[in-house]
C-alpha positions in Angstrom: 256.9 143.0 130.3 255.3 139.8 129.0 256.5 136.3 128.6 254.8 133.5 126.6 255.8 130.0 127.8 254.9 126.9 125.7 254.2 124.0 128.0 252.0 124.6 131.1 253.0 121.4 132.7 254.9 120.9 136.0 258.3 122.2 134.7 256.6 125.1 133.0 254.8 126.2 136.2 257.3 125.0 138.8 260.5 126.2 137.2 260.5 128.4 134.1 257.3 130.2 134.8 258.3 130.7 138.5 261.5 132.4 137.6 259.8 134.5 134.9 257.2 135.6 137.5 260.0 136.5 139.8 261.5 138.6 137.0 258.4 140.7 136.8 256.9 139.2 133.6 253.2 138.8 133.0 252.9 135.1 132.2 251.0 133.5 129.4 251.1 129.7 129.3 250.3 128.0 126.1 249.2 124.3 126.1 247.0 121.9 124.2 245.6 120.2 127.3 242.2 121.7 127.7 241.6 120.6 131.4 245.0 122.1 132.4 244.4 125.3 130.6 240.9 125.6 132.2 242.4 124.9 135.7 245.0 127.5 135.3 242.5 130.1 134.1 240.2 129.3 137.1 243.1 130.0 139.5 244.2 133.4 140.8 247.5 131.9 142.0 249.4 128.7 142.4 252.1 127.7 144.9 255.5 126.1 144.1 256.4 123.9 147.0 260.1 123.3 147.4 260.6 120.1 149.5 263.7 119.0 151.2 266.5 120.9 153.0 266.3 124.7 152.3 262.9 124.5 150.7 259.9 126.8 151.1 256.7 127.9 149.3 256.4 130.5 146.6 253.1 131.9 145.4 252.9 132.7 141.7 250.4 135.3 140.4 249.9 137.4 137.3 249.3 134.5 134.8 246.8 133.2 132.4 246.7 130.3 129.9 245.7 129.9 126.3 244.7 126.7 124.5 246.9 126.8 121.4 244.8 124.1 119.6 241.5 126.0 120.1 242.7 129.5 119.8 245.8 129.7 117.5 245.0 133.3 116.6 244.9 134.3 120.2 248.3 132.7 120.8 249.9 134.5 117.8 248.6 137.8 119.1 250.1 137.1 122.5 253.5 136.3 121.1 253.5 139.2 118.7 253.8 141.8 121.5 255.6 139.7 124.0 259.2 140.3 125.3 260.2 136.7 125.9 259.2 133.3 124.6 260.3 130.1 126.4 259.5 126.4 125.9 259.4 123.3 128.0 257.6 120.9 125.6 260.2 118.3 124.6 262.6 118.6 121.7 260.3 116.7 119.3 257.5 119.2 119.8 259.5 122.2 118.9 258.6 121.9 115.2 255.0 122.6 116.2 256.0 125.6 118.3 257.8 127.1 115.3 254.6 127.9 113.3 252.9 130.3 115.7 256.2 132.0 116.6 256.8 132.6 112.9 253.3 134.0 112.4 253.8 136.3 115.4 257.1 137.6 114.0 255.4 138.4 110.7 252.9 140.6 112.7 255.5 142.1 115.1 256.2 145.8 114.9 259.4 146.1 113.0 260.5 148.8 115.4 260.0 146.8 118.5 262.8 145.2 120.5 263.6 141.7 119.2 261.6 138.9 120.7 263.9 136.9 123.1 263.4 133.2 122.4 264.8 130.4 124.6 264.0 126.7 124.4 264.4 125.2 127.9 264.7 121.5 126.9 266.8 118.5 127.9 268.7 118.6 124.7 271.9 120.1 123.3 271.2 123.2 121.1 267.4 123.0 121.5 267.0 126.7 120.7 269.1 126.3 117.6 266.7 123.5 116.6 263.7 125.8 117.1 265.3 128.6 115.2 266.1 126.3 112.2 262.5 125.1 112.2 261.3 128.7 112.0 263.8 129.6 109.3 262.8 126.6 107.2 259.1 127.6 107.5 259.9 131.2 106.6 261.9 130.4 103.5 262.9 133.5 101.5 260.9 135.7 104.0 263.4 135.0 106.8 265.8 137.7 105.6 263.2 140.4 106.4 262.2 138.8 109.7 265.6 137.9 111.2 266.0 141.2 113.1 262.7 140.7 115.0 264.0 137.9 117.2 267.1 136.7 119.0 267.7 133.1 120.0 269.7 131.9 122.9 270.5 128.3 123.9 270.0 127.4 127.6 270.9 124.6 130.1 268.2 124.0 132.7 268.2 121.8 135.7 265.5 121.2 138.3 263.9 117.9 139.5 260.2 118.2 139.1 258.7 114.8 140.1 255.3 113.4 139.4 252.8 115.4 141.4 250.6 114.1 144.2 247.0 113.6 143.4 244.7 116.5 144.3 247.5 119.1 143.9 245.6 121.1 141.3 247.9 123.6 139.6 250.3 123.7 142.6 253.7 122.2 141.9 256.2 120.3 144.1 259.8 120.7 143.2 263.3 120.3 144.7 265.0 123.4 146.1 268.0 123.3 143.8 267.8 124.7 140.3 270.2 126.0 137.6 269.4 128.0 134.4 272.4 128.9 132.3 271.8 131.1 129.2 274.0 132.2 126.4 275.0 135.8 126.9 276.1 136.7 123.4 272.8 136.7 121.4 271.3 139.4 123.6 273.9 142.1 122.8 274.0 143.6 126.2 270.2 143.5 126.8 269.5 140.1 128.4 266.1 139.2 129.9 265.6 139.9 133.6 265.4 136.4 135.1 266.5 136.2 138.8 268.5 133.2 139.5 269.5 132.6 135.9 273.2 133.1 135.0 274.5 134.2 131.6 277.6 132.6 130.2 279.8 133.2 127.2 280.3 129.4 126.4 277.2 127.3 127.2 278.5 124.0 125.9 280.3 122.9 129.1 277.2 123.7 131.1 274.8 121.8 128.8 277.0 118.7 128.7 277.9 118.8 132.4 274.1 118.8 133.1 273.1 116.3 130.5 275.9 113.9 131.2 275.7 114.1 135.0 272.1 114.9 136.0 270.3 113.2 133.1 272.7 110.3 132.9 272.7 109.8 136.6 268.9 110.1 137.0 268.2 107.6 134.2 270.9 105.2 135.5 269.3 105.3 138.9 265.8 104.6 137.4 266.9 101.7 135.3 269.0 100.0 138.0 266.2 100.6 140.5 263.6 99.1 138.1 265.8 96.0 137.7 265.9 95.7 141.5 262.1 96.1 141.7 262.5 99.4 143.7 259.7 101.9 143.2 261.2 105.3 144.2 264.3 107.0 143.0 265.4 107.9 146.6 265.0 104.3 147.7 267.0 103.1 144.8 269.9 105.3 145.8 269.6 104.0 149.4 270.7 100.7 148.0 274.5 100.8 148.3 275.1 98.5 145.3 272.9 100.7 143.1 274.5 103.9 144.5 277.9 102.5 143.7 277.0 101.7 140.1 275.5 105.2 139.6 278.6 106.8 141.1 280.8 104.8 138.8 278.8 105.8 135.8 279.1 109.5 136.7 282.9 109.1 137.3 283.1 108.0 133.6 281.1 111.0 132.3 283.1 113.4 134.5 286.3 112.0 133.1 285.0 112.9 129.6 283.9 116.4 130.7 287.4 117.0 132.1 289.1 115.8 129.0 286.8 117.6 126.6 286.1 120.9 128.3 289.0 121.2 130.7 286.7 121.2 133.7 288.3 120.8 137.1 288.1 117.2 138.3 287.6 118.2 142.0 284.8 120.6 141.0 283.2 117.8 139.0 283.5 115.5 142.0 281.7 118.1 144.2 279.1 118.5 141.5 278.5 114.8 141.3 278.1 114.6 145.0 275.5 117.4 144.9 273.6 115.6 142.2 273.5 112.3 144.1 272.3 114.1 147.2 269.5 115.6 145.2 268.4 112.3 143.8 268.4 110.8 147.3 266.0 113.5 148.6 263.3 111.4 150.3 260.9 114.3 150.2 260.7 114.0 146.4 258.0 111.5 145.4 259.7 110.5 142.2 259.5 107.0 140.7 261.8 104.9 138.6 258.9 104.5 136.1 258.5 108.2 135.5 262.3 108.9 135.2 262.9 105.8 133.1 260.2 106.4 130.5 261.0 106.6 126.8 264.1 104.4 126.9 264.5 104.4 123.1 265.0 108.2 123.1 267.4 108.0 126.0 269.5 105.4 124.2 269.7 107.5 121.0 273.0 108.8 119.6 273.3 112.2 121.3 271.5 111.4 124.5 272.6 110.7 128.0 274.2 107.3 127.5 275.5 106.8 124.0 276.5 110.5 123.7 279.1 110.5 126.5 280.0 106.8 126.0 280.8 107.4 122.3 283.0 110.4 123.0 284.7 108.6 125.9 285.4 105.5 123.7 286.9 107.8 121.0 289.3 109.1 123.6 290.2 105.7 125.0 288.4 106.4 128.3 286.6 103.8 130.3 282.9 103.1 129.5 282.3 100.0 131.5 279.8 101.5 133.9 278.0 103.3 131.1 277.5 100.0 129.3 276.0 98.5 132.5 273.6 101.4 132.5 272.8 100.8 128.8 272.1 97.1 129.7 269.7 98.2 132.5 267.9 100.6 130.1 267.4 97.7 127.7 265.8 95.7 130.6 263.4 98.5 131.4 260.0 96.8 131.0 257.0 99.0 131.6 253.7 98.1 130.1 252.5 101.7 130.5 255.4 103.2 128.4 255.0 102.9 124.6 258.7 103.0 123.9 259.5 100.4 126.6 256.9 98.0 125.0 258.3 98.6 121.6 261.9 98.0 122.7 261.1 94.7 124.4 259.2 93.6 121.3 262.1 94.5 119.1 264.6 92.7 121.4 262.5 89.5 120.7 262.2 89.9 117.0 265.1 91.9 115.6 268.7 91.0 114.9 270.6 92.5 117.9 273.3 94.0 115.7 270.8 95.7 113.5 268.7 96.9 116.5 271.8 98.2 118.2 272.7 100.3 115.1 269.2 101.6 114.7 268.6 102.5 118.3 272.0 104.1 119.1 272.8 105.5 115.7 276.3 104.2 116.0 278.1 103.1 112.8 279.6 99.6 112.8 283.1 101.0 112.7 282.7 103.2 115.8 285.0 102.1 118.6 282.0 101.9 121.0 279.8 99.7 118.7 281.3 96.3 119.4 280.6 96.7 123.2 277.1 98.1 122.5 276.3 95.3 120.1 277.3 92.8 122.8 275.1 94.5 125.3 272.1 94.4 123.0 272.8 90.7 122.2 273.0 89.8 125.9 269.7 91.4 126.6 268.1 89.8 123.5 269.3 86.4 124.9 267.8 87.1 128.3 264.5 88.0 126.6 264.5 84.9 124.5 265.1 82.7 127.5 262.4 84.3 129.6 
């Protein structure tokens, strides 16, 4: 069995690639970073270090990497006879992944088992997005190619912090992970991925993860940055910050219970697990890494506005989520392009217009007045600084 994974970074090696290796797949990493590709190909193995309670080391073998920018034909050939394709590249990059997958499907033996494709991204319906990109590129040809692939959405969760210098291709991760995959598309023939679980309805898993793990992680980062705290674990050691993060996740849990019928007690236990994971002092994670790209994180269907909008539509509390939005607007990192752009726009743009453009909320939405006020308050702070 062979799996091609797009994105040879820390998540690709330390999570998705690890589980595929444990499932017995020959691993082919695809990436455009030449030094990383060369380092992988120069290594016979790499080690995934799980740090914290219950952690251990796992050695990964049986892999190679291909530079998709330098050898696109080689990549297409690898995909054409693969069993599984996965991604961990970020949702905005999926449109570039679509082209070689489509070319590989054109070459794939029509009698072969369908290629099993899963986008493992922090986004709702990421595999659907990738599939649509492929269909759009194929045009009228798609009807003849559709049977050569199956597409399944996934929900993935593992904290993979910035790596220590000198680590090479080894990866440090937390012990906890979750990989939920749609069962239906595989028609009784799912891929063999130890530790993954297949579910009939993925939506609750995706939103529980996005609105708890991602919302909570980003909230911790933005509040920590405001308090001039460097590490995520140190931010959660501050009781005031920990209380605000917990309040934010209580609001998202209330939405998840109302929307999906999830058990409030189970959600409380899940929140507690998540907060313990963030507080893991063995993870060298920083508020600057977790908080990067605030404009994306403040967009309509992301970790703040997404749950807050649905909560407001149901008349649920959003006070703590709005505090988190305010902290995100205050995230000022000269090394992050989106942060620099956001701070500039807070100085130059009309707050109401900026709020609408960043969040994607229409003026008539019940959440918009509070969001507009939050943007206006931050703009006033910036103007007075």
